[in-house]
N, C-alpha and C positions, 0 to 999 in steps of 0.2 A: 709706098710713101714712107716717110719717117715721122715718128711721133716723138715730140720733146715733152718729157714729163718732169715735174718738180720731184725731187728725191723724197719728200715727206710722205708719199703715198705708198712706196713699196721698196723692195729689194735692200734690206739693211746692210747686208754683208757687202755688196758691191759699193754702196755709199760710203761706208766706213772705210773701206780699203782705199778709196780713192781720195776723199777730201773732207771727211766730217769726223768730229769726236762724239757727237750725240745726235739721236734721232728723236723727234717729238713722238710722245705717246698719243696715238689717235686710234680711232675705230674706222676701218675703211667703210666708205659709203656703200659698196656693193661687195660684200664678202664672197659671193659666188664667182666674181671676176677679179678677185684679188690674189696676188701671189702668197700673201700671208694675211691673216685677219687683223693684226694690229702690230705696232712697233713698240718696243720697250726701251725707255731711256736709261741707259746705264753707263758708268764710267769705264774707261779703258785704261785708267791710270792706276798702277799698283803702288805698294808702299814706298817703293824707291823713287817715285815721281816721274818715271818715264812717260813720254807724251808723243803725239804725232803717230797714231795708229795706221799702219800701212797694210800688212797682209791680213786677210780674213778667211777662215776656212771652217766648215761645218764638220763636226765628228760623225762619220756615217753610220747607218744602221749595220749591225753585224760586228762593230768594233768590239774587241774582247773586254771583258770585264777585268777587275782586279787592279785598275790603275786609278788615276786621279782625274780622268776625263772619261765621258760616257757618250754614247749616241745621242745626237740632238743638241750637244753642246756647241758653243762657238768659240774658236781661238782667234786672238788678235795679236799680232806682233807690232811692237813699238820701234819706231826708227830713231827717235830722239831721246835724250836723256832729260833729267829734271831741269837742267839749264837751257833746254830746247835747242841744243846743238844737234844738227843733222848728222846721221850716220853714227851716233853714239848710243843709242838705245839698246837694251840688252834683254828685254822680257817679252815673253808670250803670255798673256793673260787668258784665263779660261772663264767664259760666262756659261753658267749652267742653263739647261733647257727651259727651266720653269722659274728662274729668279734665284735668290732674291736680287732686286736692284741694288747696285753698289754705289755709295757715295764716292766722290773723288778721293783717290788715294787708297781705296780699299778693295781694288779689283784683285782677284786671287791670281797670283803668278803661277802658272803651270811649269815654266821653264825660265831659268835665268842663265844667259849665255856668257861664255868667256869671250866670244867674239861679238863685236858691237855693229850697230846699224842693221838691225833685223828688217828685211825688206818685205815687198809684197809676195816674194817668193815663198808661199806657205801653202802646204797641202797635207792632207791626212790620208793614210792608206788603211784599207779595211782590216788588214791583218794586225794592226795595232802599233803603227808608226807614224810620227809626225816629221815632215821635211820642212826645213826652213833655210832660206839663203840670207846672206848679209852683204852689205856694201858699206865698209867702214870708212870713217874719217877719224883723225885724232883731235881736230879742233873745230869740226862742223862745216869745213870749207872744201871746195873742189880741189884745192892745191894739195890736200892730203888724202884724196880718195884712194882707196885701197882695192885690191883684187876681190876679196871676199871668198866664200865657200858655200857648200851645202852641208848642213848638219842633219843627221837622222836621229830622232828622239824616241824613246820607247814611251808606253803609256804611263809610266810613272815619272816622267820628266827627266830621264837620264840619257845622255848622249851615247849612241852605240856606234855611229859612224860619222866621219868627216871627210868629205871629198873636196879636193882642191885641184885646179888644173888652169894654167894660164891661158889656154886657148878656148876650152869648152865651158869654163866657169869663170869668166872675166867680168865680175860684177853681176852676179845673179840678182836680177831686179824683180822678176815675176816667174811663175811656173804654172804648168797645168799637168794633170796626171791622167794617164790611161791605166787604170787599176784593174789587174786581171787576177788579184788575190795572191797568187804565188809568184808572180812576176809583174813588173809594170814598166811603163815607159814614162819618163819624165822630160817634159819639154821645158827648157829654160831660156828666157830672154836676158841677154847680157848687155848692160848699159854702158860699160866701158869701151866695149869693142863694136857695138852695133850688130850683133849676131844672135842667132837662135840656134840652141844645141839640142840634140836628142840623146838622152842617157837610158840605156837598157839595163834594167836591174832584176836580180832574183830576190824574192822576199822569203827570208827564213825565220826561224824562231828567235835568232839572236840579232837580227838587223838586216841590212841590204848588201848584196854582192854586185858590184858594178861589172857588167860583161862587155859592154860596148859604148863608144862615144862617137857622135857624128854631128858635124855641122850641117843643119838643114837650110839655113838662110844667112846671107851677110848683106852688108850695104845700107843698113838703116842709119839715119843721121843720129850722131850721139855728140852733144855739146854741153859744155857747162851752162848753168843757169843761176842767177842770183837768188831767185826765190825758191826754186825746186831743187837746187844743188846741181842736178844733172838731168838731161833729157835724152831719152833713147827708146829702143823698142821696150814696150812694158807688157800690157795685158795679152794673155794667150787664152784661146778657146779651142778645144779640139773635138772635131766631129769624127768618131772612130769609124762610123758606117762608110763615109765618103773619103776617110783618111786625109781630111783637110785640116790644117791648123790656120786659125786666124790670129793675126798679130796686130795690135794697136801700136803704131809708131808715133809716139807723142809729138816729136819736133817735125816730123813729115806731115802730121796732122792727117793721117791716112790709116784706114783699116786695110791690111793686106791679107791675102790667102796663099798658103803654101800647099800645093797639091802633093799627094804621095808622101805626106810628112813623116808617116811611120815606116816607109820603105826606102826612101831615097838614099843614095850613097854619096851624093855630091850636093853642095848647097846652091840654091837659087839666088839670084840677086833681088832680095826683098820679096819676091812673089808677085801675084796679080793684084792690082788694085780692085777692091770690091766696094769700098765706100769712101768717098771724099765729098765734103759738103761744107757749107758755111756754118752748119749746126755742130761740126766737130770743133772743139776748142781745147786741143791738146788731149786726145783721148788716152786714158790710163787703163783702168781695169776693163776686161771683156768677160762676159758670161752668157751662157744660153738660158733664156727664160723657160718656164715650163711649157710654153706654147711653141718652143723652138726658135723664136726670134732672138737675134743677137742684140745684147745691150752693151753699150759703151758709156763708161763714165768719163766725164770731162773734167780735167783739172785746171783749165784756164791759163796755162802757161803759154798757150799759143792761141791766137784769134780770140782773145778774151772779149767779153761784152758785159758790162756791169749790170745790164738789164736781165741777163741770163746766166747768173753764177752757178757753177757746180751742178750742171745739168747732167742727167743720164738720158742718152738717146736710144730709143728702141728702133731697131732697123727691121722694116717689114716691107710689104708689098708696095709696088709702085716706083721704086728706084731702079737704077740701070742694070743691075745684074742680079741673078737668082742662084741660090744654092739650095740643096735639099738637106734638111736635118731630120733624121729619122729616130723615133723612139720605139723600141720593142717592134721593129719591123714595120711601123706605121709611118709612112712619109709625110712630112710637113714641109710645105714650101716656104722658104724664106727669101724674101726679095731684099737685096741690100742695095 
């Protein structure tokens, strides 16, 4: 079955990435059954006034010291500038693991980009690098939507690589990582072309070396949208044990699965439908919960219902299809 939960109870990263500026400070009713014990209300607005937080990423354990971010910290990319124009934000703010809470306009900017429209394509590699995508506009409208790029940033907030490609990086909207320390696979959803690409990189002391680029899926609907600027394939979640990549296709209002995502040499047409339901309302971010269930954040651009705004849907037992998510060789069945 599926469970629909209001976002005030859990998963702040997925919540902020999809649709919220703030989270209420609460104490969970049952800490033993919670993803986190409480949520902290803090701004994501830095001194330059950027708004509309899109991407969220945690700094992982083992991230090297000597920089301006540390394990347990949270990074948030801003898509809009101070005038609230979409595709014009330039900052990644850093929220430290234990506070302090920042009033509006005082969030610490870890990175300020020369490329605008920092998207949900945000991830952190254990070796000490941050990857962020952008989908720029010059005036906040779809008419000026640009191709974008992936930037690689070191732990001190300096750009060390910029990757561009009109086919494989055509509006990088979201990403997920298979981090193997000295090498990594980066899956990227492209909102301008309705595709998902796989990038194979080596991770060195000075940055990333790109070794291979492959389209793993095509055919997702990608259209302009007055409120959201553009709709297309967005959230990605990768199960490295089954080599399955899950894709939230916002305008299709479906979660798809791409089999053999890390090995395939030719793209599939969207992949297999693993979840479609009236409870999907323009799914955006995807993530695996600690229990192995798949979480989908709804942005309400499709199938909106004013009684159920900005929901997160937990996909578990009782629905039509089953996948297996494994943690440390211990299988967990996830029914979607």
